[in-house]
N, C-alpha and C positions, 0 to 999 in steps of 0.2 A: 290525687291533684287532677285537672282538668286534662285533655289532649291536646295543648295546647306545646310550641316548642320555646321550652326556656333557654332563659341565657346559660352559654356552657359555666358561668363564672357561679350559678346559681347553687348551691351545696341542696345533696338529696334531706327528702326531710327525714328525720329523727320519730319515728312510730313507736306507738306504745304496745303494738304486737308481737316487734323484736325483743322486748321484754316481758315475753308472756303476760302480758299484761298485769305487772309489777309494777304497781304507782311510786312508792318507795326509790327501787331503784331506776328506773324511769325519770322523776323528778332529780335525783342525783346525776343522771347521765347532763341532762338538759341542761345543769344546774352549771355543772364541768363546761360544759361548751360556751355558756354561758360567760364564766369567770375567766376563760383561758381569751375570749373577745374584750371583753371589757377591764377587767382588773389585771391580770396578768402583764395584759397591751391595748394600747390604745388604736383605736381607728381612727385617720386624719378625713376631715370634712372642710374642704376651702382654705386650706390650710392652717388647721386648726385643730387637735386635738378633740375626740368626743368621748366625755368623762360619765359615770352613770351618778345615781342616786345612789351613794354611800353607806346610809344610815342602815344597821341591819334590824334585819324582823325576819323572825323565828331562824335565825343563824343565818340570813342570805339577805343580802342588796336588797333594800326599795326597788330598785331600778331591775331587776329579773322578776320579779313578781308582778310589778307594773307590766314586762312584756307579756307575760305569759299568764296572765287573770284576768280578767273582764266584770266589770258592774258599777255600778255608779256610786256608792259608798264605797268608801276606800275599808273598811274592817270586816266589811261582807263579799269581797269582791273573789268570787270561783274560777280553778282554771277553767283552761279554755283549751282543748287536743289542738287545736287550728294553730295556735301560739306557741304552745310549746313546740312541734312537729317542727316549727321555723325559724326554730331560737337563729340559727345561723345565720337567718337568711338577711338579720336586721346588717349583721356588719359586712355580709356581702352589698347589699343595696347601697350603704354609706361607702364604700371603699369601690363598687362602678358606677357614682351617682350620676356621670357625663357619660356612659351608655344612652347613645339614642331610645330605647327602648322605655327607660326612665324620664318619669316625669318628674319634674322639680318647681318647689313655688314657694316664695318668702308669704307669711302671714303675720297680722299683727293681731296677736289676743293679749289682753290684762296688759297694756304698754310694751309689751317683751316682743320677740321677732320670732316666731317659730317658722319651721320649713321642712315642708312634708317632699320626702323620698318616696315615690308611687310607682312598682311596679303593675301596673296596671293587668297586664295581661296574667300576670300570675295572682292577683287579687293581693297585694301586701303593701302596708303601708309603713314607715318609720318615719317620726315625728323629731326632732331637733330643737331644743330651744337656744336660740346664741346670748353667749355670755362674753364681756369684754375681750375674754381670750382664750375661750371655747365653743365648742356646744355642749352642752347634756342631751343625754338619750334621753328622751319623753316619756315615749310609750313605742311601739310598732305593732301591728296587730291584721288578719285574715281580714280584708274587703269585700266576705260573701253576703252582705244585704246590698238587695238593687238599690234601696236608697239614700245609704254609705256613699257606694257609685257615682250617682249619681251628682252627689252634693260635691263630694270631689271633682269629679270631670270639670262643676262648676266652677269651684275655687281656683282652676288649674286655669282655665280658657279667661277667667276674670282677670288673675295676674299677668297672663300674657297678654291683655290688652294693650 
């Protein structure tokens, strides 16, 4: 991570090197953290619980895979280490969305309301989709591409006009 000051509430990264490069042990630990944060309990956003896509794929919830993998074609997505390292940041951003460092805004997509929660200084974004009595964790990812940051800044600025 860069030399930025991150908020005290932001958890440490979970790094593959801490598991001696053993991908399976690493994936299991990343999943265990996700499971604790979203299956054993639920974060609350705007007074409503946040759920995940629970359909099992390869023995783990679809919502988990969506948060650690990247790619446009669902069945061809591949793991992304930056996403894996930050798996515990998802709940942290949701629960600390009122921190002044966080930029947040709603956006209508395909007739649904999606809410972006972005810690720009740490390049991390969480997207939730609103339902009648809850939120669904849609995805979360490291915003390391300049064009992605530019797009997010524009969305944020337009939503606050």
